mmJSON file of the N, C-alpha and C atoms, coordinates in Angstrom:
{"data_MODEL":{"atom_site":{
"group_PDB":["ATOM","ATOM","ATOM","ATOM","ATOM","ATOM","ATOM","ATOM","ATOM","ATOM","ATOM","ATOM","ATOM","ATOM","ATOM","ATOM","ATOM","ATOM","ATOM","ATOM","ATOM","ATOM","ATOM","ATOM","ATOM","ATOM","ATOM","ATOM","ATOM","ATOM","ATOM","ATOM","ATOM","ATOM","ATOM","ATOM","ATOM","ATOM","ATOM","ATOM","ATOM","ATOM","ATOM","ATOM","ATOM","ATOM","ATOM","ATOM","ATOM","ATOM","ATOM","ATOM","ATOM","ATOM","ATOM","ATOM","ATOM","ATOM","ATOM","ATOM","ATOM","ATOM","ATOM","ATOM","ATOM","ATOM","ATOM","ATOM","ATOM","ATOM","ATOM","ATOM","ATOM","ATOM","ATOM","ATOM","ATOM","ATOM","ATOM","ATOM","ATOM","ATOM","ATOM","ATOM","ATOM","ATOM","ATOM","ATOM","ATOM","ATOM","ATOM","ATOM","ATOM","ATOM","ATOM","ATOM","ATOM","ATOM","ATOM","ATOM","ATOM","ATOM","ATOM","ATOM","ATOM","ATOM","ATOM","ATOM","ATOM","ATOM","ATOM","ATOM","ATOM","ATOM","ATOM","ATOM","ATOM","ATOM","ATOM","ATOM","ATOM","ATOM","ATOM","ATOM","ATOM","ATOM","ATOM","ATOM","ATOM","ATOM","ATOM","ATOM","ATOM","ATOM","ATOM","ATOM","ATOM","ATOM","ATOM","ATOM","ATOM","ATOM","ATOM","ATOM","ATOM","ATOM","ATOM","ATOM","ATOM","ATOM","ATOM","ATOM","ATOM","ATOM","ATOM","ATOM","ATOM","ATOM","ATOM","ATOM","ATOM","ATOM","ATOM","ATOM","ATOM","ATOM","ATOM","ATOM","ATOM","ATOM","ATOM","ATOM","ATOM","ATOM","ATOM","ATOM","ATOM","ATOM","ATOM","ATOM","ATOM","ATOM","ATOM","ATOM","ATOM","ATOM","ATOM","ATOM","ATOM","ATOM","ATOM","ATOM","ATOM","ATOM","ATOM","ATOM","ATOM","ATOM","ATOM","ATOM","ATOM","ATOM","ATOM","ATOM","ATOM","ATOM","ATOM","ATOM","ATOM","ATOM","ATOM","ATOM","ATOM","ATOM","ATOM","ATOM","ATOM","ATOM","ATOM","ATOM","ATOM","ATOM","ATOM","ATOM","ATOM","ATOM","ATOM","ATOM","ATOM","ATOM","ATOM","ATOM","ATOM","ATOM","ATOM","ATOM","ATOM","ATOM","ATOM","ATOM"],
"id":[1,2,3,4,5,6,7,8,9,10,11,12,13,14,15,16,17,18,19,20,21,22,23,24,25,26,27,28,29,30,31,32,33,34,35,36,37,38,39,40,41,42,43,44,45,46,47,48,49,50,51,52,53,54,55,56,57,58,59,60,61,62,63,64,65,66,67,68,69,70,71,72,73,74,75,76,77,78,79,80,81,82,83,84,85,86,87,88,89,90,91,92,93,94,95,96,97,98,99,100,101,102,103,104,105,106,107,108,109,110,111,112,113,114,115,116,117,118,119,120,121,122,123,124,125,126,127,128,129,130,131,132,133,134,135,136,137,138,139,140,141,142,143,144,145,146,147,148,149,150,151,152,153,154,155,156,157,158,159,160,161,162,163,164,165,166,167,168,169,170,171,172,173,174,175,176,177,178,179,180,181,182,183,184,185,186,187,188,189,190,191,192,193,194,195,196,197,198,199,200,201,202,203,204,205,206,207,208,209,210,211,212,213,214,215,216,217,218,219,220,221,222,223,224,225,226,227,228,229,230,231,232,233,234,235,236,237,238,239,240],
"type_symbol":["N","C","C","N","C","C","N","C","C","N","C","C","N","C","C","N","C","C","N","C","C","N","C","C","N","C","C","N","C","C","N","C","C","N","C","C","N","C","C","N","C","C","N","C","C","N","C","C","N","C","C","N","C","C","N","C","C","N","C","C","N","C","C","N","C","C","N","C","C","N","C","C","N","C","C","N","C","C","N","C","C","N","C","C","N","C","C","N","C","C","N","C","C","N","C","C","N","C","C","N","C","C","N","C","C","N","C","C","N","C","C","N","C","C","N","C","C","N","C","C","N","C","C","N","C","C","N","C","C","N","C","C","N","C","C","N","C","C","N","C","C","N","C","C","N","C","C","N","C","C","N","C","C","N","C","C","N","C","C","N","C","C","N","C","C","N","C","C","N","C","C","N","C","C","N","C","C","N","C","C","N","C","C","N","C","C","N","C","C","N","C","C","N","C","C","N","C","C","N","C","C","N","C","C","N","C","C","N","C","C","N","C","C","N","C","C","N","C","C","N","C","C","N","C","C","N","C","C","N","C","C","N","C","C","N","C","C","N","C","C"],
"label_atom_id":["N","CA","C","N","CA","C","N","CA","C","N","CA","C","N","CA","C","N","CA","C","N","CA","C","N","CA","C","N","CA","C","N","CA","C","N","CA","C","N","CA","C","N","CA","C","N","CA","C","N","CA","C","N","CA","C","N","CA","C","N","CA","C","N","CA","C","N","CA","C","N","CA","C","N","CA","C","N","CA","C","N","CA","C","N","CA","C","N","CA","C","N","CA","C","N","CA","C","N","CA","C","N","CA","C","N","CA","C","N","CA","C","N","CA","C","N","CA","C","N","CA","C","N","CA","C","N","CA","C","N","CA","C","N","CA","C","N","CA","C","N","CA","C","N","CA","C","N","CA","C","N","CA","C","N","CA","C","N","CA","C","N","CA","C","N","CA","C","N","CA","C","N","CA","C","N","CA","C","N","CA","C","N","CA","C","N","CA","C","N","CA","C","N","CA","C","N","CA","C","N","CA","C","N","CA","C","N","CA","C","N","CA","C","N","CA","C","N","CA","C","N","CA","C","N","CA","C","N","CA","C","N","CA","C","N","CA","C","N","CA","C","N","CA","C","N","CA","C","N","CA","C","N","CA","C","N","CA","C","N","CA","C","N","CA","C","N","CA","C","N","CA","C","N","CA","C","N","CA","C"],
"label_alt_id":[null,null,null,null,null,null,null,null,null,null,null,null,null,null,null,null,null,null,null,null,null,null,null,null,null,null,null,null,null,null,null,null,null,null,null,null,null,null,null,null,null,null,null,null,null,null,null,null,null,null,null,null,null,null,null,null,null,null,null,null,null,null,null,null,null,null,null,null,null,null,null,null,null,null,null,null,null,null,null,null,null,null,null,null,null,null,null,null,null,null,null,null,null,null,null,null,null,null,null,null,null,null,null,null,null,null,null,null,null,null,null,null,null,null,null,null,null,null,null,null,null,null,null,null,null,null,null,null,null,null,null,null,null,null,null,null,null,null,null,null,null,null,null,null,null,null,null,null,null,null,null,null,null,null,null,null,null,null,null,null,null,null,null,null,null,null,null,null,null,null,null,null,null,null,null,null,null,null,null,null,null,null,null,null,null,null,null,null,null,null,null,null,null,null,null,null,null,null,null,null,null,null,null,null,null,null,null,null,null,null,null,null,null,null,null,null,null,null,null,null,null,null,null,null,null,null,null,null,null,null,null,null,null,null,null,null,null,null,null,null],
"label_comp_id":["UNK","UNK","UNK","UNK","UNK","UNK","UNK","UNK","UNK","UNK","UNK","UNK","UNK","UNK","UNK","UNK","UNK","UNK","UNK","UNK","UNK","UNK","UNK","UNK","UNK","UNK","UNK","UNK","UNK","UNK","UNK","UNK","UNK","UNK","UNK","UNK","UNK","UNK","UNK","UNK","UNK","UNK","UNK","UNK","UNK","UNK","UNK","UNK","UNK","UNK","UNK","UNK","UNK","UNK","UNK","UNK","UNK","UNK","UNK","UNK","UNK","UNK","UNK","UNK","UNK","UNK","UNK","UNK","UNK","UNK","UNK","UNK","UNK","UNK","UNK","UNK","UNK","UNK","UNK","UNK","UNK","UNK","UNK","UNK","UNK","UNK","UNK","UNK","UNK","UNK","UNK","UNK","UNK","UNK","UNK","UNK","UNK","UNK","UNK","UNK","UNK","UNK","UNK","UNK","UNK","UNK","UNK","UNK","UNK","UNK","UNK","UNK","UNK","UNK","UNK","UNK","UNK","UNK","UNK","UNK","UNK","UNK","UNK","UNK","UNK","UNK","UNK","UNK","UNK","UNK","UNK","UNK","UNK","UNK","UNK","UNK","UNK","UNK","UNK","UNK","UNK","UNK","UNK","UNK","UNK","UNK","UNK","UNK","UNK","UNK","UNK","UNK","UNK","UNK","UNK","UNK","UNK","UNK","UNK","UNK","UNK","UNK","UNK","UNK","UNK","UNK","UNK","UNK","UNK","UNK","UNK","UNK","UNK","UNK","UNK","UNK","UNK","UNK","UNK","UNK","UNK","UNK","UNK","UNK","UNK","UNK","UNK","UNK","UNK","UNK","UNK","UNK","UNK","UNK","UNK","UNK","UNK","UNK","UNK","UNK","UNK","UNK","UNK","UNK","UNK","UNK","UNK","UNK","UNK","UNK","UNK","UNK","UNK","UNK","UNK","UNK","UNK","UNK","UNK","UNK","UNK","UNK","UNK","UNK","UNK","UNK","UNK","UNK","UNK","UNK","UNK","UNK","UNK","UNK","UNK","UNK","UNK","UNK","UNK","UNK"],
"label_asym_id":["A","A","A","A","A","A","A","A","A","A","A","A","A","A","A","A","A","A","A","A","A","A","A","A","A","A","A","A","A","A","A","A","A","A","A","A","A","A","A","A","A","A","A","A","A","A","A","A","A","A","A","A","A","A","A","A","A","A","A","A","A","A","A","A","A","A","A","A","A","A","A","A","A","A","A","A","A","A","A","A","A","A","A","A","A","A","A","A","A","A","A","A","A","A","A","A","A","A","A","A","A","A","A","A","A","A","A","A","A","A","A","A","A","A","A","A","A","A","A","A","A","A","A","A","A","A","A","A","A","A","A","A","A","A","A","A","A","A","A","A","A","A","A","A","A","A","A","A","A","A","A","A","A","A","A","A","A","A","A","A","A","A","A","A","A","A","A","A","A","A","A","A","A","A","A","A","A","A","A","A","A","A","A","A","A","A","A","A","A","A","A","A","A","A","A","A","A","A","A","A","A","A","A","A","A","A","A","A","A","A","A","A","A","A","A","A","A","A","A","A","A","A","A","A","A","A","A","A","A","A","A","A","A","A","A","A","A","A","A","A"],
"label_entity_id":["1","1","1","1","1","1","1","1","1","1","1","1","1","1","1","1","1","1","1","1","1","1","1","1","1","1","1","1","1","1","1","1","1","1","1","1","1","1","1","1","1","1","1","1","1","1","1","1","1","1","1","1","1","1","1","1","1","1","1","1","1","1","1","1","1","1","1","1","1","1","1","1","1","1","1","1","1","1","1","1","1","1","1","1","1","1","1","1","1","1","1","1","1","1","1","1","1","1","1","1","1","1","1","1","1","1","1","1","1","1","1","1","1","1","1","1","1","1","1","1","1","1","1","1","1","1","1","1","1","1","1","1","1","1","1","1","1","1","1","1","1","1","1","1","1","1","1","1","1","1","1","1","1","1","1","1","1","1","1","1","1","1","1","1","1","1","1","1","1","1","1","1","1","1","1","1","1","1","1","1","1","1","1","1","1","1","1","1","1","1","1","1","1","1","1","1","1","1","1","1","1","1","1","1","1","1","1","1","1","1","1","1","1","1","1","1","1","1","1","1","1","1","1","1","1","1","1","1","1","1","1","1","1","1","1","1","1","1","1","1"],
"label_seq_id":[1,1,1,2,2,2,3,3,3,4,4,4,5,5,5,6,6,6,7,7,7,8,8,8,9,9,9,10,10,10,11,11,11,12,12,12,13,13,13,14,14,14,15,15,15,16,16,16,17,17,17,18,18,18,19,19,19,20,20,20,21,21,21,22,22,22,23,23,23,24,24,24,25,25,25,26,26,26,27,27,27,28,28,28,29,29,29,30,30,30,31,31,31,32,32,32,33,33,33,34,34,34,35,35,35,36,36,36,37,37,37,38,38,38,39,39,39,40,40,40,41,41,41,42,42,42,43,43,43,44,44,44,45,45,45,46,46,46,47,47,47,48,48,48,49,49,49,50,50,50,51,51,51,52,52,52,53,53,53,54,54,54,55,55,55,56,56,56,57,57,57,58,58,58,59,59,59,60,60,60,61,61,61,62,62,62,63,63,63,64,64,64,65,65,65,66,66,66,67,67,67,68,68,68,69,69,69,70,70,70,71,71,71,72,72,72,73,73,73,74,74,74,75,75,75,76,76,76,77,77,77,78,78,78,79,79,79,80,80,80],
"pdbx_PDB_ins_code":[null,null,null,null,null,null,null,null,null,null,null,null,null,null,null,null,null,null,null,null,null,null,null,null,null,null,null,null,null,null,null,null,null,null,null,null,null,null,null,null,null,null,null,null,null,null,null,null,null,null,null,null,null,null,null,null,null,null,null,null,null,null,null,null,null,null,null,null,null,null,null,null,null,null,null,null,null,null,null,null,null,null,null,null,null,null,null,null,null,null,null,null,null,null,null,null,null,null,null,null,null,null,null,null,null,null,null,null,null,null,null,null,null,null,null,null,null,null,null,null,null,null,null,null,null,null,null,null,null,null,null,null,null,null,null,null,null,null,null,null,null,null,null,null,null,null,null,null,null,null,null,null,null,null,null,null,null,null,null,null,null,null,null,null,null,null,null,null,null,null,null,null,null,null,null,null,null,null,null,null,null,null,null,null,null,null,null,null,null,null,null,null,null,null,null,null,null,null,null,null,null,null,null,null,null,null,null,null,null,null,null,null,null,null,null,null,null,null,null,null,null,null,null,null,null,null,null,null,null,null,null,null,null,null,null,null,null,null,null,null],
"Cartn_x":[1.22,0.303,0.927,0.838,1.028,0.369,0.926,0.951,2.025,0.611,1.272,0.772,2.069,1.387,2.031,1.261,1.205,1.507,2.368,2.901,3.763,2.348,2.522,2.723,2.369,2.819,1.252,0.959,-0.208,-0.616,-2.527,-2.673,-2.458,-1.64,-1.399,0.42,0.28,1.517,2.73,3.752,5.095,5.081,5.325,6.026,7.423,8.852,9.493,9.93,9.813,10.552,9.32,7.544,6.859,6.976,7.089,7.484,8.924,9.667,10.973,10.376,9.492,9.041,8.497,7.907,6.726,7.315,8.781,9.321,9.865,10.587,11.251,10.277,8.865,8.189,7.937,7.261,6.963,8.57,9.428,10.911,10.861,10.064,10.743,9.648,8.38,7.039,5.706,5.946,4.439,3.231,2.669,1.422,0.639,1.537,0.65,1.039,0.253,-0.714,-0.656,0.388,0.185,0.96,2.501,3.076,3.271,2.477,2.523,3.684,4.347,5.57,5.773,6.069,5.278,6.634,6.477,6.648,5.983,5.955,5.218,6.18,5.324,6.028,5.496,6.461,5.298,6.463,5.432,5.542,4.929,5.61,5.201,5.668,3.482,3.805,3.296,3.491,2.488,1.029,-0.521,-1.796,-2.611,-2.608,-4.327,-5.154,-5.405,-6.694,-5.815,-6.78,-6.731,-6.785,-7.78,-8.149,-6.507,-5.751,-4.698,-3.526,-3.891,-2.634,-2.383,-3.792,-4.331,-3.804,-3.946,-2.718,-1.847,-1.116,0.605,1.035,0.518,0.577,0.315,-0.898,-0.836,-0.052,0.094,1.332,2.912,3.305,4.354,4.817,2.895,3.542,3.722,2.494,2.678,4.467,5.108,6.207,7.318,7.277,7.967,7.91,7.097,7.641,5.912,5.638,5.498,5.713,5.664,5.872,3.821,2.975,1.534,1.135,1.855,1.507,1.825,2.473,2.615,2.345,2.115,1.519,0.68,-0.058,-1.188,-0.888,-1.15,-1.019,-1.948,-1.727,-3.086,-1.876,-2.812,-2.977,-4.148,-3.897,-4.676,-3.31,-4.152,-3.737,-4.928,-3.381,-3.626,-3.513,-4.768,-4.402,-3.634,-3.04,-2.516,-0.939],
"Cartn_y":[-0.984,-0.321,0.653,1.889,3.632,4.44,5.651,6.524,7.588,8.951,10.127,11.121,11.309,12.847,13.643,14.79,16.279,16.7,17.715,18.446,19.444,19.938,22.376,22.719,23.851,24.872,24.832,25.024,25.406,26.83,26.984,28.286,28.531,30.148,31.113,30.785,30.285,29.73,30.421,30.952,31.407,30.097,31.114,30.151,30.692,30.749,32.208,31.188,30.101,29.888,30.793,30.26,30.557,31.643,32.345,34.146,34.136,33.669,33.955,33.799,32.282,32.338,33.087,33.355,34.493,35.831,36.218,37.568,37.249,35.978,35.735,36.342,34.815,34.927,36.316,37.547,38.825,39.725,39.217,39.694,39.405,38.414,37.7,38.202,38.785,39.074,39.043,37.503,36.89,37.744,37.757,38.463,37.43,36.448,35.974,36.868,36.235,36.43,36.764,34.806,33.736,32.345,32.271,30.737,30.697,29.328,28.109,27.118,26.916,25.938,24.724,23.528,22.701,20.879,20.021,18.775,17.963,16.908,15.852,14.574,13.666,11.794,10.898,10.318,8.713,8.031,7.302,6.254,4.808,3.956,2.314,1.357,0.8,0.151,-0.897,-1.782,-3.417,-2.841,-3.363,-3.25,-4.107,-4.762,-5.519,-4.691,-3.67,-2.809,-0.899,-0.495,1.42,1.827,0.676,1.264,1.246,-0.105,-0.048,0.12,0.746,1.158,3.156,3.607,4.975,4.705,3.516,4.191,3.765,3.262,3.132,4.634,4.985,6.247,7.857,7.112,8.107,8.159,6.917,6.824,7.272,7.296,7.602,8.947,10.147,11.574,11.963,11.167,11.022,12.294,10.589,9.931,10.7,10.837,10.992,12.593,12.516,12.98,14.061,14.736,15.901,16.781,17.87,18.562,18.785,17.691,18.063,19.71,20.229,21.619,22.49,22.608,23.563,23.564,21.454,21.826,20.147,20.257,20.112,18.85,17.544,16.252,16.643,16.028,15.224,14.267,12.8,12.095,11.18,10.409,9.42,8.519,7.749,5.702,5.764,4.904,4.055,2.418,2.055,0.449,-0.342,-0.253,-0.996,-1.533],
"Cartn_z":[-0.013,0.243,-0.027,-1.037,-1.029,0.161,0.529,1.446,0.866,0.438,1.354,1.555,2.538,3.919,3.86,3.785,3.126,4.677,5.453,6.419,5.617,6.326,5.907,7.581,8.04,9.021,8.892,10.33,10.924,10.292,9.851,10.096,11.481,11.317,12.216,12.741,12.546,12.903,11.813,11.975,11.528,10.233,9.423,8.459,7.161,7.669,7.259,6.626,5.424,4.222,2.482,3.279,2.885,2.532,3.247,3.118,2.109,2.314,1.639,0.502,-0.115,-1.516,-2.139,-1.068,-1.243,-2.217,-1.314,-1.651,-2.814,-2.766,-4.809,-5.4,-5.362,-6.606,-6.767,-5.382,-6.247,-6.898,-5.644,-7.29,-8.566,-8.958,-10.492,-10.637,-10.409,-11.025,-10.916,-10.439,-9.943,-8.877,-9.013,-8.357,-7.724,-6.496,-5.486,-4.058,-3.038,-2.161,-0.656,-0.614,0.092,-0.071,0.2,-0.223,1.335,0.939,2.683,2.005,2.369,2.72,3.407,3.227,3.774,3.221,3.14,2.826,2.769,0.955,1.108,0.999,1.768,2.195,1.461,0.521,0.366,0.719,0.597,2.005,1.474,1.436,1.136,2.328,1.75,4.037,3.712,4.216,4.609,5.659,4.537,5.569,5.047,6.4,6.034,4.685,5.688,5.135,5.533,4.737,5.165,6.091,6.776,8.448,9.285,8.728,9.537,9.122,7.87,7.088,7.608,7.866,8.198,9.67,10.949,12.101,11.942,11.089,11.447,10.7,9.802,9.162,10.37,10.683,11.947,13.118,13.77,14.767,13.672,12.29,11.944,12.793,12.224,12.117,13.733,14.508,15.973,16.217,15.517,16.48,15.511,14.549,14.274,13.01,11.05,9.917,10.792,12.091,12.488,14.274,13.655,14.997,15.294,15.627,16.287,16.549,17.333,17.696,16.455,15.495,14.686,13.493,13.139,11.309,11.861,10.859,9.783,9.531,9.259,8.186,7.333,6.406,5.293,4.317,4.475,4.473,3.303,2.284,1.135,1.191,1.12,0.355,-0.732,-1.018,-2.732,-2.102,-2.747,-2.005,-2.532,-4.219,-4.924,-4.357],
"occupancy":[1.0,1.0,1.0,1.0,1.0,1.0,1.0,1.0,1.0,1.0,1.0,1.0,1.0,1.0,1.0,1.0,1.0,1.0,1.0,1.0,1.0,1.0,1.0,1.0,1.0,1.0,1.0,1.0,1.0,1.0,1.0,1.0,1.0,1.0,1.0,1.0,1.0,1.0,1.0,1.0,1.0,1.0,1.0,1.0,1.0,1.0,1.0,1.0,1.0,1.0,1.0,1.0,1.0,1.0,1.0,1.0,1.0,1.0,1.0,1.0,1.0,1.0,1.0,1.0,1.0,1.0,1.0,1.0,1.0,1.0,1.0,1.0,1.0,1.0,1.0,1.0,1.0,1.0,1.0,1.0,1.0,1.0,1.0,1.0,1.0,1.0,1.0,1.0,1.0,1.0,1.0,1.0,1.0,1.0,1.0,1.0,1.0,1.0,1.0,1.0,1.0,1.0,1.0,1.0,1.0,1.0,1.0,1.0,1.0,1.0,1.0,1.0,1.0,1.0,1.0,1.0,1.0,1.0,1.0,1.0,1.0,1.0,1.0,1.0,1.0,1.0,1.0,1.0,1.0,1.0,1.0,1.0,1.0,1.0,1.0,1.0,1.0,1.0,1.0,1.0,1.0,1.0,1.0,1.0,1.0,1.0,1.0,1.0,1.0,1.0,1.0,1.0,1.0,1.0,1.0,1.0,1.0,1.0,1.0,1.0,1.0,1.0,1.0,1.0,1.0,1.0,1.0,1.0,1.0,1.0,1.0,1.0,1.0,1.0,1.0,1.0,1.0,1.0,1.0,1.0,1.0,1.0,1.0,1.0,1.0,1.0,1.0,1.0,1.0,1.0,1.0,1.0,1.0,1.0,1.0,1.0,1.0,1.0,1.0,1.0,1.0,1.0,1.0,1.0,1.0,1.0,1.0,1.0,1.0,1.0,1.0,1.0,1.0,1.0,1.0,1.0,1.0,1.0,1.0,1.0,1.0,1.0,1.0,1.0,1.0,1.0,1.0,1.0,1.0,1.0,1.0,1.0,1.0,1.0,1.0,1.0,1.0,1.0,1.0,1.0],
"B_iso_or_equiv":[0.0,0.0,0.0,0.0,0.0,0.0,0.0,0.0,0.0,0.0,0.0,0.0,0.0,0.0,0.0,0.0,0.0,0.0,0.0,0.0,0.0,0.0,0.0,0.0,0.0,0.0,0.0,0.0,0.0,0.0,0.0,0.0,0.0,0.0,0.0,0.0,0.0,0.0,0.0,0.0,0.0,0.0,0.0,0.0,0.0,0.0,0.0,0.0,0.0,0.0,0.0,0.0,0.0,0.0,0.0,0.0,0.0,0.0,0.0,0.0,0.0,0.0,0.0,0.0,0.0,0.0,0.0,0.0,0.0,0.0,0.0,0.0,0.0,0.0,0.0,0.0,0.0,0.0,0.0,0.0,0.0,0.0,0.0,0.0,0.0,0.0,0.0,0.0,0.0,0.0,0.0,0.0,0.0,0.0,0.0,0.0,0.0,0.0,0.0,0.0,0.0,0.0,0.0,0.0,0.0,0.0,0.0,0.0,0.0,0.0,0.0,0.0,0.0,0.0,0.0,0.0,0.0,0.0,0.0,0.0,0.0,0.0,0.0,0.0,0.0,0.0,0.0,0.0,0.0,0.0,0.0,0.0,0.0,0.0,0.0,0.0,0.0,0.0,0.0,0.0,0.0,0.0,0.0,0.0,0.0,0.0,0.0,0.0,0.0,0.0,0.0,0.0,0.0,0.0,0.0,0.0,0.0,0.0,0.0,0.0,0.0,0.0,0.0,0.0,0.0,0.0,0.0,0.0,0.0,0.0,0.0,0.0,0.0,0.0,0.0,0.0,0.0,0.0,0.0,0.0,0.0,0.0,0.0,0.0,0.0,0.0,0.0,0.0,0.0,0.0,0.0,0.0,0.0,0.0,0.0,0.0,0.0,0.0,0.0,0.0,0.0,0.0,0.0,0.0,0.0,0.0,0.0,0.0,0.0,0.0,0.0,0.0,0.0,0.0,0.0,0.0,0.0,0.0,0.0,0.0,0.0,0.0,0.0,0.0,0.0,0.0,0.0,0.0,0.0,0.0,0.0,0.0,0.0,0.0,0.0,0.0,0.0,0.0,0.0,0.0],
"pdbx_formal_charge":[null,null,null,null,null,null,null,null,null,null,null,null,null,null,null,null,null,null,null,null,null,null,null,null,null,null,null,null,null,null,null,null,null,null,null,null,null,null,null,null,null,null,null,null,null,null,null,null,null,null,null,null,null,null,null,null,null,null,null,null,null,null,null,null,null,null,null,null,null,null,null,null,null,null,null,null,null,null,null,null,null,null,null,null,null,null,null,null,null,null,null,null,null,null,null,null,null,null,null,null,null,null,null,null,null,null,null,null,null,null,null,null,null,null,null,null,null,null,null,null,null,null,null,null,null,null,null,null,null,null,null,null,null,null,null,null,null,null,null,null,null,null,null,null,null,null,null,null,null,null,null,null,null,null,null,null,null,null,null,null,null,null,null,null,null,null,null,null,null,null,null,null,null,null,null,null,null,null,null,null,null,null,null,null,null,null,null,null,null,null,null,null,null,null,null,null,null,null,null,null,null,null,null,null,null,null,null,null,null,null,null,null,null,null,null,null,null,null,null,null,null,null,null,null,null,null,null,null,null,null,null,null,null,null,null,null,null,null,null,null],
"auth_seq_id":[1,1,1,2,2,2,3,3,3,4,4,4,5,5,5,6,6,6,7,7,7,8,8,8,9,9,9,10,10,10,11,11,11,12,12,12,13,13,13,14,14,14,15,15,15,16,16,16,17,17,17,18,18,18,19,19,19,20,20,20,21,21,21,22,22,22,23,23,23,24,24,24,25,25,25,26,26,26,27,27,27,28,28,28,29,29,29,30,30,30,31,31,31,32,32,32,33,33,33,34,34,34,35,35,35,36,36,36,37,37,37,38,38,38,39,39,39,40,40,40,41,41,41,42,42,42,43,43,43,44,44,44,45,45,45,46,46,46,47,47,47,48,48,48,49,49,49,50,50,50,51,51,51,52,52,52,53,53,53,54,54,54,55,55,55,56,56,56,57,57,57,58,58,58,59,59,59,60,60,60,61,61,61,62,62,62,63,63,63,64,64,64,65,65,65,66,66,66,67,67,67,68,68,68,69,69,69,70,70,70,71,71,71,72,72,72,73,73,73,74,74,74,75,75,75,76,76,76,77,77,77,78,78,78,79,79,79,80,80,80],
"auth_comp_id":["UNK","UNK","UNK","UNK","UNK","UNK","UNK","UNK","UNK","UNK","UNK","UNK","UNK","UNK","UNK","UNK","UNK","UNK","UNK","UNK","UNK","UNK","UNK","UNK","UNK","UNK","UNK","UNK","UNK","UNK","UNK","UNK","UNK","UNK","UNK","UNK","UNK","UNK","UNK","UNK","UNK","UNK","UNK","UNK","UNK","UNK","UNK","UNK","UNK","UNK","UNK","UNK","UNK","UNK","UNK","UNK","UNK","UNK","UNK","UNK","UNK","UNK","UNK","UNK","UNK","UNK","UNK","UNK","UNK","UNK","UNK","UNK","UNK","UNK","UNK","UNK","UNK","UNK","UNK","UNK","UNK","UNK","UNK","UNK","UNK","UNK","UNK","UNK","UNK","UNK","UNK","UNK","UNK","UNK","UNK","UNK","UNK","UNK","UNK","UNK","UNK","UNK","UNK","UNK","UNK","UNK","UNK","UNK","UNK","UNK","UNK","UNK","UNK","UNK","UNK","UNK","UNK","UNK","UNK","UNK","UNK","UNK","UNK","UNK","UNK","UNK","UNK","UNK","UNK","UNK","UNK","UNK","UNK","UNK","UNK","UNK","UNK","UNK","UNK","UNK","UNK","UNK","UNK","UNK","UNK","UNK","UNK","UNK","UNK","UNK","UNK","UNK","UNK","UNK","UNK","UNK","UNK","UNK","UNK","UNK","UNK","UNK","UNK","UNK","UNK","UNK","UNK","UNK","UNK","UNK","UNK","UNK","UNK","UNK","UNK","UNK","UNK","UNK","UNK","UNK","UNK","UNK","UNK","UNK","UNK","UNK","UNK","UNK","UNK","UNK","UNK","UNK","UNK","UNK","UNK","UNK","UNK","UNK","UNK","UNK","UNK","UNK","UNK","UNK","UNK","UNK","UNK","UNK","UNK","UNK","UNK","UNK","UNK","UNK","UNK","UNK","UNK","UNK","UNK","UNK","UNK","UNK","UNK","UNK","UNK","UNK","UNK","UNK","UNK","UNK","UNK","UNK","UNK","UNK","UNK","UNK","UNK","UNK","UNK","UNK"],
"auth_asym_id":["A","A","A","A","A","A","A","A","A","A","A","A","A","A","A","A","A","A","A","A","A","A","A","A","A","A","A","A","A","A","A","A","A","A","A","A","A","A","A","A","A","A","A","A","A","A","A","A","A","A","A","A","A","A","A","A","A","A","A","A","A","A","A","A","A","A","A","A","A","A","A","A","A","A","A","A","A","A","A","A","A","A","A","A","A","A","A","A","A","A","A","A","A","A","A","A","A","A","A","A","A","A","A","A","A","A","A","A","A","A","A","A","A","A","A","A","A","A","A","A","A","A","A","A","A","A","A","A","A","A","A","A","A","A","A","A","A","A","A","A","A","A","A","A","A","A","A","A","A","A","A","A","A","A","A","A","A","A","A","A","A","A","A","A","A","A","A","A","A","A","A","A","A","A","A","A","A","A","A","A","A","A","A","A","A","A","A","A","A","A","A","A","A","A","A","A","A","A","A","A","A","A","A","A","A","A","A","A","A","A","A","A","A","A","A","A","A","A","A","A","A","A","A","A","A","A","A","A","A","A","A","A","A","A","A","A","A","A","A","A"],
"auth_atom_id":["N","CA","C","N","CA","C","N","CA","C","N","CA","C","N","CA","C","N","CA","C","N","CA","C","N","CA","C","N","CA","C","N","CA","C","N","CA","C","N","CA","C","N","CA","C","N","CA","C","N","CA","C","N","CA","C","N","CA","C","N","CA","C","N","CA","C","N","CA","C","N","CA","C","N","CA","C","N","CA","C","N","CA","C","N","CA","C","N","CA","C","N","CA","C","N","CA","C","N","CA","C","N","CA","C","N","CA","C","N","CA","C","N","CA","C","N","CA","C","N","CA","C","N","CA","C","N","CA","C","N","CA","C","N","CA","C","N","CA","C","N","CA","C","N","CA","C","N","CA","C","N","CA","C","N","CA","C","N","CA","C","N","CA","C","N","CA","C","N","CA","C","N","CA","C","N","CA","C","N","CA","C","N","CA","C","N","CA","C","N","CA","C","N","CA","C","N","CA","C","N","CA","C","N","CA","C","N","CA","C","N","CA","C","N","CA","C","N","CA","C","N","CA","C","N","CA","C","N","CA","C","N","CA","C","N","CA","C","N","CA","C","N","CA","C","N","CA","C","N","CA","C","N","CA","C","N","CA","C","N","CA","C","N","CA","C","N","CA","C","N","CA","C","N","CA","C","N","CA","C"],
"pdbx_PDB_model_num":[1,1,1,1,1,1,1,1,1,1,1,1,1,1,1,1,1,1,1,1,1,1,1,1,1,1,1,1,1,1,1,1,1,1,1,1,1,1,1,1,1,1,1,1,1,1,1,1,1,1,1,1,1,1,1,1,1,1,1,1,1,1,1,1,1,1,1,1,1,1,1,1,1,1,1,1,1,1,1,1,1,1,1,1,1,1,1,1,1,1,1,1,1,1,1,1,1,1,1,1,1,1,1,1,1,1,1,1,1,1,1,1,1,1,1,1,1,1,1,1,1,1,1,1,1,1,1,1,1,1,1,1,1,1,1,1,1,1,1,1,1,1,1,1,1,1,1,1,1,1,1,1,1,1,1,1,1,1,1,1,1,1,1,1,1,1,1,1,1,1,1,1,1,1,1,1,1,1,1,1,1,1,1,1,1,1,1,1,1,1,1,1,1,1,1,1,1,1,1,1,1,1,1,1,1,1,1,1,1,1,1,1,1,1,1,1,1,1,1,1,1,1,1,1,1,1,1,1,1,1,1,1,1,1,1,1,1,1,1,1]
}}}
């Protein structure tokens, strides 16, 4: 099974990397109003079903991939 985990700063949390990218895009002439920078983690894992896979991914996020105090997580699963 494959999972894609998107981790990004929560709303209201300072995103200095996003602000730097936004400033650079404006200097290049792009009319952007806001940029948030996060990361994508692609994971291949063994699981009997989507519920088990989601449980494993949630544990991975809590223990390693994200800081739940300042980051939000979106998970999508592909059962192939």
